[in-house]
FIKOLZA-1660 file (N, C-alpha, C; in steps of 0.1 Angstrom, whole numbers, plus 5000, padded with zeros to 4 digits):
% residues 231
   i   px   py   pz ch aa at
   1 5077 4401 5460  A  X  N
   1 5072 4392 5470  A  X CA
   1 5060 4397 5477  A  X  C
   2 5049 4389 5477  A  X  N
   2 5036 4393 5483  A  X CA
   2 5030 4382 5490  A  X  C
   3 5020 4386 5499  A  X  N
   3 5012 4376 5506  A  X CA
   3 4998 4375 5500  A  X  C
   4 4993 4363 5498  A  X  N
   4 4980 4361 5493  A  X CA
   4 4970 4363 5505  A  X  C
   5 4957 4362 5501  A  X  N
   5 4946 4364 5511  A  X CA
   5 4947 4352 5521  A  X  C
   6 4952 4341 5517  A  X  N
   6 4953 4329 5526  A  X CA
   6 4966 4330 5534  A  X  C
   7 4974 4340 5532  A  X  N
   7 4987 4341 5540  A  X CA
   7 4999 4334 5534  A  X  C
   8 4997 4329 5521  A  X  N
   8 5008 4322 5515  A  X CA
   8 5018 4332 5508  A  X  C
   9 5030 4329 5509  A  X  N
   9 5040 4338 5504  A  X CA
   9 5042 4335 5489  A  X  C
  10 5041 4346 5480  A  X  N
  10 5042 4344 5466  A  X CA
  10 5053 4353 5461  A  X  C
  11 5061 4347 5452  A  X  N
  11 5072 4354 5446  A  X CA
  11 5071 4354 5431  A  X  C
  12 5073 4364 5424  A  X  N
  12 5072 4364 5409  A  X CA
  12 5077 4377 5403  A  X  C
  13 5076 4378 5390  A  X  N
  13 5080 4390 5383  A  X CA
  13 5069 4396 5375  A  X  C
  14 5068 4409 5374  A  X  N
  14 5058 4416 5366  A  X CA
  14 5064 4429 5361  A  X  C
  15 5060 4433 5349  A  X  N
  15 5064 4446 5343  A  X CA
  15 5056 4458 5348  A  X  C
  16 5062 4468 5352  A  X  N
  16 5055 4480 5357  A  X CA
  16 5063 4492 5355  A  X  C
  17 5056 4504 5355  A  X  N
  17 5064 4516 5353  A  X CA
  17 5071 4521 5365  A  X  C
  18 5066 4517 5377  A  X  N
  18 5072 4521 5389  A  X CA
  18 5068 4511 5400  A  X  C
  19 5075 4511 5412  A  X  N
  19 5071 4503 5423  A  X CA
  19 5057 4506 5428  A  X  C
  20 5053 4519 5427  A  X  N
  20 5039 4522 5432  A  X CA
  20 5028 4516 5423  A  X  C
  21 5031 4517 5410  A  X  N
  21 5020 4511 5401  A  X CA
  21 5020 4496 5402  A  X  C
  22 5031 4490 5405  A  X  N
  22 5031 4475 5407  A  X CA
  22 5024 4472 5420  A  X  C
  23 5026 4480 5430  A  X  N
  23 5019 4477 5443  A  X CA
  23 5005 4479 5441  A  X  C
  24 5000 4489 5434  A  X  N
  24 4985 4491 5432  A  X CA
  24 4980 4479 5424  A  X  C
  25 4987 4474 5414  A  X  N
  25 4983 4463 5406  A  X CA
  25 4981 4450 5414  A  X  C
  26 4991 4448 5423  A  X  N
  26 4990 4436 5432  A  X CA
  26 4979 4437 5442  A  X  C
  27 4976 4449 5447  A  X  N
  27 4964 4451 5456  A  X CA
  27 4952 4449 5449  A  X  C
  28 4951 4452 5436  A  X  N
  28 4938 4449 5429  A  X CA
  28 4936 4434 5427  A  X  C
  29 4947 4427 5427  A  X  N
  29 4946 4412 5427  A  X CA
  29 4944 4405 5440  A  X  C
  30 4943 4413 5451  A  X  N
  30 4942 4408 5464  A  X CA
  30 4954 4404 5471  A  X  C
  31 4966 4409 5466  A  X  N
  31 4979 4405 5472  A  X CA
  31 4985 4416 5480  A  X  C
  32 4991 4413 5491  A  X  N
  32 4997 4423 5499  A  X CA
  32 5013 4423 5497  A  X  C
  33 5017 4435 5492  A  X  N
  33 5031 4436 5488  A  X CA
  33 5040 4436 5501  A  X  C
  34 5051 4427 5500  A  X  N
  34 5061 4426 5511  A  X CA
  34 5074 4433 5507  A  X  C
  35 5079 4430 5495  A  X  N
  35 5091 4436 5490  A  X CA
  35 5091 4436 5475  A  X  C
  36 5096 4447 5469  A  X  N
  36 5097 4448 5455  A  X CA
  36 5112 4451 5451  A  X  C
  37 5118 4442 5443  A  X  N
  37 5132 4444 5438  A  X CA
  37 5131 4448 5424  A  X  C
  38 5137 4460 5420  A  X  N
  38 5137 4465 5407  A  X CA
  38 5147 4458 5398  A  X  C
  39 5142 4453 5387  A  X  N
  39 5151 4446 5378  A  X CA
  39 5149 4453 5364  A  X  C
  40 5159 4460 5360  A  X  N
  40 5158 4468 5347  A  X CA
  40 5163 4459 5335  A  X  C
  41 5156 4460 5325  A  X  N
  41 5159 4453 5313  A  X CA
  41 5166 4462 5303  A  X  C
  42 5180 4461 5303  A  X  N
  42 5188 4470 5294  A  X CA
  42 5188 4464 5280  A  X  C
  43 5187 4472 5270  A  X  N
  43 5187 4467 5257  A  X CA
  43 5194 4477 5248  A  X  C
  44 5200 4473 5237  A  X  N
  44 5206 4483 5227  A  X CA
  44 5194 4490 5220  A  X  C
  45 5197 4502 5214  A  X  N
  45 5186 4508 5207  A  X CA
  45 5179 4500 5196  A  X  C
  46 5187 4491 5189  A  X  N
  46 5181 4484 5178  A  X CA
  46 5174 4471 5183  A  X  C
  47 5175 4468 5196  A  X  N
  47 5168 4457 5202  A  X CA
  47 5155 4460 5209  A  X  C
  48 5152 4473 5210  A  X  N
  48 5140 4477 5218  A  X CA
  48 5128 4477 5208  A  X  C
  49 5117 4473 5215  A  X  N
  49 5104 4472 5207  A  X CA
  49 5097 4486 5207  A  X  C
  50 5104 4495 5201  A  X  N
  50 5098 4508 5200  A  X CA
  50 5089 4510 5188  A  X  C
  51 5080 4520 5189  A  X  N
  51 5070 4522 5179  A  X CA
  51 5074 4535 5171  A  X  C
  52 5074 4535 5158  A  X  N
  52 5077 4548 5151  A  X CA
  52 5067 4559 5154  A  X  C
  53 5072 4571 5155  A  X  N
  53 5063 4582 5159  A  X CA
  53 5050 4584 5150  A  X  C
  54 5053 4581 5137  A  X  N
  54 5042 4582 5127  A  X CA
  54 5030 4572 5130  A  X  C
  55 5034 4560 5134  A  X  N
  55 5024 4549 5137  A  X CA
  55 5017 4553 5151  A  X  C
  56 5025 4558 5161  A  X  N
  56 5019 4562 5173  A  X CA
  56 5009 4573 5171  A  X  C
  57 5013 4582 5162  A  X  N
  57 5004 4593 5159  A  X CA
  57 4991 4589 5153  A  X  C
  58 4991 4578 5144  A  X  N
  58 4979 4573 5139  A  X CA
  58 4971 4566 5150  A  X  C
  59 4977 4559 5160  A  X  N
  59 4971 4553 5171  A  X CA
  59 4963 4564 5179  A  X  C
  60 4970 4575 5182  A  X  N
  60 4964 4585 5191  A  X CA
  60 4952 4591 5183  A  X  C
  61 4953 4593 5170  A  X  N
  61 4943 4599 5162  A  X CA
  61 4930 4589 5162  A  X  C
  62 4933 4576 5161  A  X  N
  62 4923 4566 5161  A  X CA
  62 4915 4566 5175  A  X  C
  63 4923 4566 5186  A  X  N
  63 4917 4567 5199  A  X CA
  63 4909 4579 5201  A  X  C
  64 4913 4590 5196  A  X  N
  64 4906 4603 5197  A  X CA
  64 4893 4602 5190  A  X  C
  65 4893 4596 5178  A  X  N
  65 4880 4595 5170  A  X CA
  65 4871 4586 5177  A  X  C
  66 4876 4575 5183  A  X  N
  66 4867 4565 5189  A  X CA
  66 4861 4571 5202  A  X  C
  67 4869 4579 5209  A  X  N
  67 4864 4586 5221  A  X CA
  67 4853 4596 5218  A  X  C
  68 4855 4603 5207  A  X  N
  68 4845 4613 5203  A  X CA
  68 4832 4606 5198  A  X  C
  69 4834 4594 5193  A  X  N
  69 4822 4586 5189  A  X CA
  69 4814 4580 5200  A  X  C
  70 4819 4582 5213  A  X  N
  70 4812 4577 5224  A  X CA
  70 4813 4562 5228  A  X  C
  71 4823 4556 5222  A  X  N
  71 4824 4542 5225  A  X CA
  71 4830 4539 5239  A  X  C
  72 4826 4528 5246  A  X  N
  72 4831 4525 5259  A  X CA
  72 4846 4522 5258  A  X  C
  73 4853 4524 5269  A  X  N
  73 4868 4523 5268  A  X CA
  73 4872 4509 5264  A  X  C
  74 4867 4498 5270  A  X  N
  74 4872 4485 5266  A  X CA
  74 4869 4482 5251  A  X  C
  75 4858 4486 5246  A  X  N
  75 4855 4484 5231  A  X CA
  75 4864 4493 5223  A  X  C
  76 4867 4505 5228  A  X  N
  76 4876 4514 5220  A  X CA
  76 4890 4507 5220  A  X  C
  77 4895 4502 5231  A  X  N
  77 4908 4496 5231  A  X CA
  77 4909 4483 5223  A  X  C
  78 4898 4476 5222  A  X  N
  78 4897 4464 5215  A  X CA
  78 4898 4467 5200  A  X  C
  79 4892 4478 5195  A  X  N
  79 4893 4482 5181  A  X CA
  79 4907 4487 5178  A  X  C
  80 4913 4494 5188  A  X  N
  80 4927 4499 5185  A  X CA
  80 4937 4488 5186  A  X  C
  81 4934 4477 5193  A  X  N
  81 4944 4466 5193  A  X CA
  81 4944 4458 5180  A  X  C
  82 4934 4459 5172  A  X  N
  82 4934 4451 5159  A  X CA
  82 4942 4459 5149  A  X  C
  83 4955 4455 5149  A  X  N
  83 4965 4461 5140  A  X CA
  83 4973 4450 5134  A  X  C
  84 4968 4444 5122  A  X  N
  84 4976 4433 5116  A  X CA
  84 4990 4436 5112  A  X  C
  85 4993 4448 5107  A  X  N
  85 5006 4452 5102  A  X CA
  85 5015 4457 5112  A  X  C
  86 5011 4458 5125  A  X  N
  86 5019 4464 5136  A  X CA
  86 5019 4455 5148  A  X  C
  87 5027 4444 5147  A  X  N
  87 5027 4434 5158  A  X CA
  87 5030 4439 5172  A  X  C
  88 5041 4449 5173  A  X  N
  88 5044 4454 5186  A  X CA
  88 5033 4462 5192  A  X  C
  89 5028 4471 5184  A  X  N
  89 5017 4480 5189  A  X CA
  89 5005 4472 5192  A  X  C
  90 5002 4462 5184  A  X  N
  90 4990 4453 5187  A  X CA
  90 4991 4446 5200  A  X  C
  91 5003 4441 5202  A  X  N
  91 5006 4433 5215  A  X CA
  91 5004 4443 5227  A  X  C
  92 5010 4454 5226  A  X  N
  92 5009 4464 5237  A  X CA
  92 4995 4468 5240  A  X  C
  93 4987 4471 5229  A  X  N
  93 4973 4475 5231  A  X CA
  93 4965 4463 5237  A  X  C
  94 4968 4451 5233  A  X  N
  94 4961 4440 5239  A  X CA
  94 4964 4439 5253  A  X  C
  95 4976 4441 5258  A  X  N
  95 4979 4441 5272  A  X CA
  95 4972 4452 5280  A  X  C
  96 4972 4464 5273  A  X  N
  96 4965 4475 5280  A  X CA
  96 4950 4472 5281  A  X  C
  97 4944 4466 5271  A  X  N
  97 4930 4462 5272  A  X CA
  97 4928 4452 5283  A  X  C
  98 4936 4442 5284  A  X  N
  98 4935 4432 5295  A  X CA
  98 4936 4438 5309  A  X  C
  99 4945 4448 5311  A  X  N
  99 4947 4455 5324  A  X CA
  99 4935 4463 5327  A  X  C
 100 4930 4470 5317  A  X  N
 100 4918 4479 5319  A  X CA
 100 4906 4470 5323  A  X  C
 101 4904 4459 5316  A  X  N
 101 4893 4450 5320  A  X CA
 101 4895 4444 5334  A  X  C
 102 4907 4443 5339  A  X  N
 102 4910 4439 5352  A  X CA
 102 4908 4449 5362  A  X  C
 103 4904 4461 5358  A  X  N
 103 4902 4472 5369  A  X CA
 103 4912 4483 5369  A  X  C
 104 4922 4483 5361  A  X  N
 104 4932 4494 5361  A  X CA
 104 4927 4506 5353  A  X  C
 105 4931 4518 5357  A  X  N
 105 4929 4530 5349  A  X CA
 105 4937 4529 5336  A  X  C
 106 4933 4537 5326  A  X  N
 106 4940 4537 5313  A  X CA
 106 4954 4542 5315  A  X  C
 107 4956 4552 5323  A  X  N
 107 4969 4557 5326  A  X CA
 107 4978 4547 5332  A  X  C
 108 4973 4540 5342  A  X  N
 108 4981 4529 5348  A  X CA
 108 4984 4518 5339  A  X  C
 109 4975 4514 5331  A  X  N
 109 4978 4503 5321  A  X CA
 109 4988 4507 5311  A  X  C
 110 4988 4520 5306  A  X  N
 110 4997 4525 5297  A  X CA
 110 5011 4527 5303  A  X  C
 111 5012 4531 5316  A  X  N
 111 5024 4534 5322  A  X CA
 111 5033 4521 5323  A  X  C
 112 5027 4509 5322  A  X  N
 112 5035 4497 5322  A  X CA
 112 5044 4496 5310  A  X  C
 113 5041 4503 5299  A  X  N
 113 5048 4502 5287  A  X CA
 113 5055 4516 5283  A  X  C
 114 5065 4520 5290  A  X  N
 114 5071 4533 5288  A  X CA
 114 5078 4534 5274  A  X  C
 115 5082 4523 5268  A  X  N
 115 5088 4523 5255  A  X CA
 115 5078 4528 5244  A  X  C
 116 5066 4527 5247  A  X  N
 116 5055 4531 5237  A  X CA
 116 5048 4544 5241  A  X  C
 117 5044 4545 5253  A  X  N
 117 5037 4557 5258  A  X CA
 117 5047 4566 5266  A  X  C
 118 5049 4578 5260  A  X  N
 118 5059 4587 5267  A  X CA
 118 5052 4594 5279  A  X  C
 119 5061 4601 5285  A  X  N
 119 5056 4608 5298  A  X CA
 119 5046 4618 5295  A  X  C
 120 5047 4625 5284  A  X  N
 120 5037 4635 5281  A  X CA
 120 5023 4629 5278  A  X  C
 121 5022 4618 5271  A  X  N
 121 5010 4611 5269  A  X CA
 121 5004 4606 5282  A  X  C
 122 5012 4600 5291  A  X  N
 122 5007 4596 5303  A  X CA
 122 5001 4607 5312  A  X  C
 123 5008 4619 5312  A  X  N
 123 5004 4631 5319  A  X CA
 123 4990 4635 5313  A  X  C
 124 4989 4635 5300  A  X  N
 124 4977 4640 5294  A  X CA
 124 4965 4630 5298  A  X  C
 125 4968 4617 5297  A  X  N
 125 4957 4608 5301  A  X CA
 125 4953 4609 5315  A  X  C
 126 4963 4611 5325  A  X  N
 126 4959 4613 5339  A  X CA
 126 4951 4625 5341  A  X  C
 127 4955 4636 5334  A  X  N
 127 4948 4649 5335  A  X CA
 127 4933 4647 5330  A  X  C
 128 4932 4640 5319  A  X  N
 128 4918 4638 5313  A  X CA
 128 4910 4629 5322  A  X  C
 129 4916 4620 5329  A  X  N
 129 4909 4611 5338  A  X CA
 129 4904 4618 5351  A  X  C
 130 4912 4628 5355  A  X  N
 130 4909 4635 5367  A  X CA
 130 4898 4646 5364  A  X  C
 131 4899 4652 5353  A  X  N
 131 4890 4663 5350  A  X CA
 131 4877 4658 5342  A  X  C
 132 4878 4646 5337  A  X  N
 132 4866 4641 5329  A  X CA
 132 4866 4646 5315  A  X  C
 133 4876 4652 5311  A  X  N
 133 4877 4657 5297  A  X CA
 133 4888 4651 5289  A  X  C
 134 4888 4638 5289  A  X  N
 134 4899 4630 5282  A  X CA
 134 4900 4633 5267  A  X  C
 135 4888 4634 5260  A  X  N
 135 4890 4638 5246  A  X CA
 135 4896 4651 5243  A  X  C
 136 4893 4661 5251  A  X  N
 136 4899 4674 5249  A  X CA
 136 4914 4674 5252  A  X  C
 137 4918 4668 5263  A  X  N
 137 4932 4668 5266  A  X CA
 137 4940 4660 5256  A  X  C
 138 4934 4648 5252  A  X  N
 138 4940 4640 5241  A  X CA
 138 4941 4647 5228  A  X  C
 139 4932 4655 5225  A  X  N
 139 4932 4663 5213  A  X CA
 139 4944 4673 5213  A  X  C
 140 4946 4679 5224  A  X  N
 140 4958 4688 5225  A  X CA
 140 4971 4680 5224  A  X  C
 141 4972 4669 5230  A  X  N
 141 4984 4661 5229  A  X CA
 141 4986 4656 5214  A  X  C
 142 4975 4653 5208  A  X  N
 142 4976 4649 5193  A  X CA
 142 4981 4660 5185  A  X  C
 143 4977 4672 5187  A  X  N
 143 4982 4684 5179  A  X CA
 143 4997 4686 5182  A  X  C
 144 5001 4684 5195  A  X  N
 144 5015 4686 5198  A  X CA
 144 5023 4675 5191  A  X  C
 145 5019 4663 5192  A  X  N
 145 5026 4652 5186  A  X CA
 145 5026 4653 5171  A  X  C
 146 5016 4658 5164  A  X  N
 146 5016 4659 5150  A  X CA
 146 5026 4670 5146  A  X  C
 147 5028 4681 5153  A  X  N
 147 5038 4691 5150  A  X CA
 147 5052 4685 5152  A  X  C
 148 5054 4677 5163  A  X  N
 148 5066 4671 5165  A  X CA
 148 5071 4661 5154  A  X  C
 149 5061 4653 5150  A  X  N
 149 5064 4644 5139  A  X CA
 149 5068 4651 5126  A  X  C
 150 5060 4662 5123  A  X  N
 150 5064 4669 5111  A  X CA
 150 5078 4676 5112  A  X  C
 151 5081 4680 5124  A  X  N
 151 5095 4686 5125  A  X CA
 151 5106 4675 5124  A  X  C
 152 5103 4663 5130  A  X  N
 152 5113 4652 5128  A  X CA
 152 5114 4649 5114  A  X  C
 153 5104 4649 5106  A  X  N
 153 5104 4645 5092  A  X CA
 153 5113 4655 5084  A  X  C
 154 5111 4668 5087  A  X  N
 154 5119 4679 5081  A  X CA
 154 5134 4677 5084  A  X  C
 155 5137 4674 5097  A  X  N
 155 5151 4672 5101  A  X CA
 155 5157 4660 5094  A  X  C
 156 5149 4650 5093  A  X  N
 156 5154 4637 5087  A  X CA
 156 5157 4640 5072  A  X  C
 157 5148 4647 5065  A  X  N
 157 5151 4650 5051  A  X CA
 157 5163 4660 5049  A  X  C
 158 5165 4669 5059  A  X  N
 158 5176 4678 5058  A  X CA
 158 5189 4670 5060  A  X  C
 159 5189 4660 5068  A  X  N
 159 5202 4652 5072  A  X CA
 159 5205 4642 5061  A  X  C
 160 5195 4638 5053  A  X  N
 160 5197 4627 5044  A  X CA
 160 5209 4629 5035  A  X  C
 161 5210 4640 5028  A  X  N
 161 5221 4643 5018  A  X CA
 161 5234 4644 5025  A  X  C
 162 5236 4651 5037  A  X  N
 162 5249 4651 5043  A  X CA
 162 5254 4637 5048  A  X  C
 163 5244 4629 5052  A  X  N
 163 5248 4616 5056  A  X CA
 163 5253 4608 5044  A  X  C
 164 5246 4609 5033  A  X  N
 164 5250 4602 5021  A  X CA
 164 5264 4607 5016  A  X  C
 165 5266 4620 5017  A  X  N
 165 5280 4625 5013  A  X CA
 165 5290 4619 5023  A  X  C
 166 5287 4618 5036  A  X  N
 166 5297 4613 5045  A  X CA
 166 5300 4598 5043  A  X  C
 167 5290 4590 5040  A  X  N
 167 5293 4576 5038  A  X CA
 167 5300 4574 5024  A  X  C
 168 5297 4582 5014  A  X  N
 168 5305 4581 5002  A  X CA
 168 5319 4585 5004  A  X  C
 169 5322 4596 5011  A  X  N
 169 5336 4600 5014  A  X CA
 169 5343 4589 5022  A  X  C
 170 5337 4583 5031  A  X  N
 170 5344 4572 5039  A  X CA
 170 5347 4560 5030  A  X  C
 171 5338 4557 5021  A  X  N
 171 5340 4546 5011  A  X CA
 171 5352 4549 5002  A  X  C
 172 5352 4561 4997  A  X  N
 172 5364 4565 4988  A  X CA
 172 5377 4565 4996  A  X  C
 173 5377 4571 5008  A  X  N
 173 5389 4571 5016  A  X CA
 173 5393 4556 5020  A  X  C
 174 5384 4548 5022  A  X  N
 174 5387 4534 5025  A  X CA
 174 5394 4527 5013  A  X  C
 175 5389 4529 5001  A  X  N
 175 5395 4523 4989  A  X CA
 175 5409 4529 4987  A  X  C
 176 5411 4542 4989  A  X  N
 176 5424 4548 4986  A  X CA
 176 5434 4543 4996  A  X  C
 177 5430 4543 5009  A  X  N
 177 5440 4539 5019  A  X CA
 177 5442 4524 5019  A  X  C
 178 5433 4516 5014  A  X  N
 178 5435 4501 5014  A  X CA
 178 5442 4496 5002  A  X  C
 179 5440 4503 4990  A  X  N
 179 5446 4497 4978  A  X CA
 179 5455 4507 4970  A  X  C
 180 5453 4520 4970  A  X  N
 180 5461 4529 4963  A  X CA
 180 5473 4533 4970  A  X  C
 181 5471 4539 4982  A  X  N
 181 5482 4545 4990  A  X CA
 181 5493 4535 4994  A  X  C
 182 5490 4522 4997  A  X  N
 182 5501 4513 5000  A  X CA
 182 5511 4511 4989  A  X  C
 183 5507 4513 4976  A  X  N
 183 5516 4512 4966  A  X CA
 183 5526 4524 4966  A  X  C
 184 5521 4536 4969  A  X  N
 184 5530 4547 4971  A  X CA
 184 5539 4546 4982  A  X  C
 185 5534 4540 4993  A  X  N
 185 5543 4538 5005  A  X CA
 185 5555 4530 5001  A  X  C
 186 5553 4518 4994  A  X  N
 186 5563 4510 4990  A  X CA
 186 5573 4517 4980  A  X  C
 187 5567 4526 4972  A  X  N
 187 5576 4533 4962  A  X CA
 187 5584 4543 4969  A  X  C
 188 5579 4551 4979  A  X  N
 188 5586 4561 4986  A  X CA
 188 5596 4555 4995  A  X  C
 189 5594 4543 4999  A  X  N
 189 5604 4536 5008  A  X CA
 189 5618 4534 5002  A  X  C
 190 5618 4534 4989  A  X  N
 190 5631 4532 4982  A  X CA
 190 5638 4545 4980  A  X  C
 191 5632 4557 4983  A  X  N
 191 5638 4570 4982  A  X CA
 191 5647 4573 4994  A  X  C
 192 5658 4578 4992  A  X  N
 192 5667 4583 5003  A  X CA
 192 5664 4597 5007  A  X  C
 193 5657 4604 4998  A  X  N
 193 5655 4619 5001  A  X CA
 193 5645 4621 5012  A  X  C
 194 5646 4632 5018  A  X  N
 194 5636 4635 5029  A  X CA
 194 5623 4640 5022  A  X  C
 195 5612 4634 5026  A  X  N
 195 5599 4637 5021  A  X CA
 195 5593 4649 5027  A  X  C
 196 5584 4657 5019  A  X  N
 196 5577 4668 5026  A  X CA
 196 5569 4663 5037  A  X  C
 197 5566 4673 5046  A  X  N
 197 5559 4670 5059  A  X CA
 197 5545 4665 5056  A  X  C
 198 5537 4671 5046  A  X  N
 198 5524 4665 5044  A  X CA
 198 5524 4651 5038  A  X  C
 199 5534 4648 5030  A  X  N
 199 5536 4634 5025  A  X CA
 199 5539 4625 5036  A  X  C
 200 5548 4629 5046  A  X  N
 200 5550 4620 5058  A  X CA
 200 5537 4618 5066  A  X  C
 201 5529 4628 5068  A  X  N
 201 5517 4626 5075  A  X CA
 201 5507 4616 5067  A  X  C
 202 5507 4617 5054  A  X  N
 202 5499 4608 5047  A  X CA
 202 5504 4594 5047  A  X  C
 203 5517 4592 5047  A  X  N
 203 5522 4579 5049  A  X CA
 203 5520 4573 5063  A  X  C
 204 5521 4582 5072  A  X  N
 204 5518 4577 5086  A  X CA
 204 5503 4573 5088  A  X  C
 205 5494 4581 5081  A  X  N
 205 5480 4577 5081  A  X CA
 205 5477 4564 5075  A  X  C
 206 5485 4560 5064  A  X  N
 206 5483 4547 5058  A  X CA
 206 5488 4536 5067  A  X  C
 207 5499 4539 5074  A  X  N
 207 5503 4528 5084  A  X CA
 207 5494 4526 5095  A  X  C
 208 5487 4536 5100  A  X  N
 208 5477 4535 5111  A  X CA
 208 5463 4535 5106  A  X  C
 209 5461 4531 5094  A  X  N
 209 5447 4531 5088  A  X CA
 209 5437 4523 5095  A  X  C
 210 5441 4511 5101  A  X  N
 210 5431 4503 5109  A  X CA
 210 5425 4511 5120  A  X  C
 211 5433 4518 5128  A  X  N
 211 5428 4527 5139  A  X CA
 211 5419 4538 5134  A  X  C
 212 5424 4544 5123  A  X  N
 212 5416 4556 5118  A  X CA
 212 5403 4550 5112  A  X  C
 213 5403 4539 5106  A  X  N
 213 5390 4533 5101  A  X CA
 213 5381 4530 5112  A  X  C
 214 5387 4524 5123  A  X  N
 214 5378 4521 5135  A  X CA
 214 5372 4533 5141  A  X  C
 215 5379 4544 5142  A  X  N
 215 5374 4557 5147  A  X CA
 215 5364 4563 5138  A  X  C
 216 5367 4562 5125  A  X  N
 216 5357 4567 5115  A  X CA
 216 5344 4559 5115  A  X  C
 217 5346 4546 5116  A  X  N
 217 5334 4538 5117  A  X CA
 217 5325 4540 5129  A  X  C
 218 5331 4542 5140  A  X  N
 218 5324 4546 5152  A  X CA
 218 5317 4559 5151  A  X  C
 219 5324 4569 5145  A  X  N
 219 5317 4582 5143  A  X CA
 219 5306 4581 5133  A  X  C
 220 5308 4573 5123  A  X  N
 220 5297 4572 5113  A  X CA
 220 5285 4565 5119  A  X  C
 221 5287 4555 5127  A  X  N
 221 5276 4548 5134  A  X CA
 221 5268 4557 5143  A  X  C
 222 5276 4565 5150  A  X  N
 222 5269 4574 5159  A  X CA
 222 5261 4584 5151  A  X  C
 223 5266 4589 5140  A  X  N
 223 5258 4599 5132  A  X CA
 223 5246 4592 5126  A  X  C
 224 5248 4579 5121  A  X  N
 224 5237 4572 5115  A  X CA
 224 5226 4569 5124  A  X  C
 225 5230 4565 5137  A  X  N
 225 5219 4562 5147  A  X CA
 225 5212 4575 5151  A  X  C
 226 5220 4586 5152  A  X  N
 226 5213 4599 5155  A  X CA
 226 5204 4603 5144  A  X  C
 227 5208 4601 5131  A  X  N
 227 5198 4604 5120  A  X CA
 227 5187 4595 5119  A  X  C
 228 5189 4582 5123  A  X  N
 228 5177 4572 5123  A  X CA
 228 5167 4575 5134  A  X  C
 229 5171 4582 5145  A  X  N
 229 5161 4586 5155  A  X CA
 229 5152 4596 5151  A  X  C
 230 5156 4604 5140  A  X  N
 230 5147 4614 5135  A  X CA
 230 5138 4609 5123  A  X  C
 231 5141 4597 5118  A  X  N
 231 5134 4593 5106  A  X CA
 231 5122 4585 5110  A  X  C
% end
C-alpha cells in the first residue's frame, strides 16, 4: 500500500527479494510506501521455474564476454535475453532488462528473481557495482560456478548406477510380493505345523505389503529427487 504524488492511496502486488528492495522500487516510481505485507509463493520442487546450473553457467559466461567487449548494460542484457530455447531464463532476463531501463541497479533487478540468481551471484554483482570492477568479480564467480557444476556432474554420474539398482530391486520385490508370495501364503495356511521364524516374518511382510510399498515408494522418491538436484 503506497501513496502517489497526488496523495491517492494505491494498493497492489509486486515481486521483490525483500521489503527494502520493494520500497526502493516504489520510490523510483514516485510512490511513498505506507505498508508492505509479505506474501510468499510456496511451490513444490517440480513446480518451480528454476534454471539448470549448466544453462545458468552459460548465461554468466555470455554476460562476462559481453562485459569484456565493452557493451552498455542495457544492450548486454538485451542480447542475453534472446534465448529461444530457454523460455524461463529468457523471461527473467527480459524483466531484468526492463527494471534496469527503469533505473534499477543490476543487483536490485536480479534480486527480484531469487529462484534464478543465487545469493553468491547477487553478492558478486553488488561488490562489482561498488568497486567498479564488475567483470573481474563476475569472472571469479564464473570460475567458482564452473567448478561447482563439474562437481555436481560427477556426483550425478556416481549416483546413477546405485539409483538404477535400487529401482530395479524395488520392482522385483513388488512383483514377488504381489504375485508370487501370496500363493505361498495360501499354501502355508493349510499347514498345521509351526513355521520357522524367518518364514513367519516373510508371511507377515506379505500381509502388510501395501504399507511397506508406501514406505519404500516414499524413500525412493526422496532419493530420486535428491539425485535429480545434482543432475
